N, C-alpha and C positions, 0 to 999 in steps of 0.2 A: 505493499500499500503506499502511495505517495507520501511524503511527507508535507505539512503546512508548511506555510509561508513561516521562516526561520529570522530570527535576531541575527546579526552580525557575529562571527566569532574569530577567535584567532589560535593558532597551533604552531608546535615549536619542532623546527627541522633540523636536525644536526647533519651537516656537510657529510656524504658518504654513508650515513647511517641509514637504516629502514625506514618506510614511509612513517609519517606522524599520525599518531590515532586519537591522541586525547583534544579536545575541545576545551578553550579556554574563552569565559563571556566577557572577561575584559581584557586589555592592552597589558596593564599593569601584573595581571594573574600569568600571562604569557611571558612577560620580561623575567618575571621572578622565577620561572619555571627554566627559561633560558639560561639565565645566571648560573641556577643551581647545578644545571647539566653541564654547563661549562665549568664549574669548579672539580666536578667529577671525572670528566674527561678532556683533560688538557690538551691542547692542540686542533679539538676540532670545534670549530665556528659553527653556532648555532643561529639560525635565521627565525624570524617571528613572520610568520604567515597572515596576512589578513582576506577574508573573504571579502570580495569585491561586487560578484555577482554568482548566480548557477543558470544550470539550463538542465530541463528535466523536460522528457519525451511524456505524454500522459495518452494513454490508450482508450481509456474509456471515461466518459464523463456520465454521471446520471443527471437527469433533468426530472425533479418533481413536479408533476403536473395534476396534484390534487388540488381543489379547491380549498381556497385559503378563506378563511372567517375574515368578511369585509371590517368588523370592527378594526382589525390588526392593522388597518391602512388609514385610519383616521386620526391625524397628528395631534391630537388634545385629548 
């Protein structure tokens, strides 16, 4: 099932290391993690990756055609 719209997140990548998997909700959280990893892996540069967009192919869209209560449409 496709994920709904998601807020921006950051990931930390160590050059020459495996693909990052942990998502950070803030830049500061990712920075702290990058610094922590750099301390335990001297000589490896750690990059903070920021989401800038996403692409997704959607195969199926459900359209609800059931009638709605007209009271729901009154704005007061």
